[in-house]
C-alpha positions in Angstrom: 9.4 14.5 11.4 10.3 11.5 12.2 9.0 8.1 10.4 8.6 4.7 12.0 9.2 2.4 9.0 11.3 -1.8 8.5 14.7 -0.9 8.0 16.1 -4.1 4.9 19.3 -5.3 5.6 21.4 -3.7 2.6 21.8 -7.5 0.7 18.0 -7.7 0.8 17.1 -4.4 -0.3 19.2 -5.4 -4.5 18.3 -8.3 -4.1 15.4 -8.6 -6.7 13.3 -11.4 -8.1 13.7 -11.6 -12.2 10.1 -12.2 -13.7 10.2 -15.5 -16.2 10.0 -15.5 -19.4 6.8 -17.2 -19.8 5.4 -14.4 -18.2 6.8 -11.2 -20.5 6.3 -13.4 -23.5 2.2 -14.1 -21.8 2.0 -10.1 -21.2 3.4 -9.9 -24.5 0.8 -12.0 -26.2 -2.1 -10.3 -23.8 -0.7 -7.0 -25.4 -1.0 -7.9 -28.6 -4.4 -9.4 -28.1 -5.8 -5.8 -26.8 -4.6 -4.4 -29.6 -6.1 -7.1 -32.4 -9.2 -6.6 -30.5 -9.0 -3.4 -31.3 -8.2 -3.2 -35.1 -10.9 -5.8 -35.0 -13.6 -3.3 -33.8 -12.4 -0.5 -36.0 -11.7 -2.1 -39.3 -14.0 -4.9 -39.2 -16.7 -4.2 -37.2 -16.5 -0.3 -38.6 -17.3 0.7 -35.5 -15.9 4.3 -34.2 -12.3 5.6 -32.6 -13.6 5.9 -29.7 -15.6 2.3 -29.0 -13.5 0.6 -30.3 -11.3 2.4 -27.6 -13.2 1.8 -25.0 -13.4 -2.1 -25.9 -10.0 -2.9 -26.0 -9.7 -0.7 -23.0 -12.4 -2.5 -21.4 -10.7 -6.0 -22.3 -7.3 -4.8 -20.9 -8.9 -3.8 -17.7 -10.6 -7.2 -17.1 -6.9 -8.8 -17.6 -5.2 -6.8 -15.5 -8.3 -7.3 -13.0 -7.3 -11.0 -13.6 -3.8 -11.3 -13.2 -4.6 -9.4 -9.8 -6.7 -12.0 -8.8 -4.2 -14.9 -10.1 -1.3 -13.1 -8.5 -2.8 -12.8 -5.3 -4.5 -16.8 -4.7 -0.7 -17.4 -5.5 0.9 -15.3 -3.4 -1.8 -16.2 -0.6 -1.1 -19.8 -1.0 2.6 -20.0 -0.3 
C-alpha cells in the first residue's frame, strides 16, 4: 500500500519557526487570567467547583477561538 505525499527537502523539514517572546508572554498571561477567573468564581462568588471549572473552561475556549481566527487572518494576509 502506498501513500501519495509531498516530500520536503531535508533543510525545510528541520527548519522550525521560533515563537516570539511576546507570544509566549501573551499565552502565559491568558493562562494566568483563566486560572484567576476560576479562583474568582470559586472563592469570591462562592459558586461550586464544577461551575467555576465550567466558566473558566468556557473562557479558555473563547480565547482559543480568538487566537485561531486571528492566526488564520494573519496567515491569509501574507
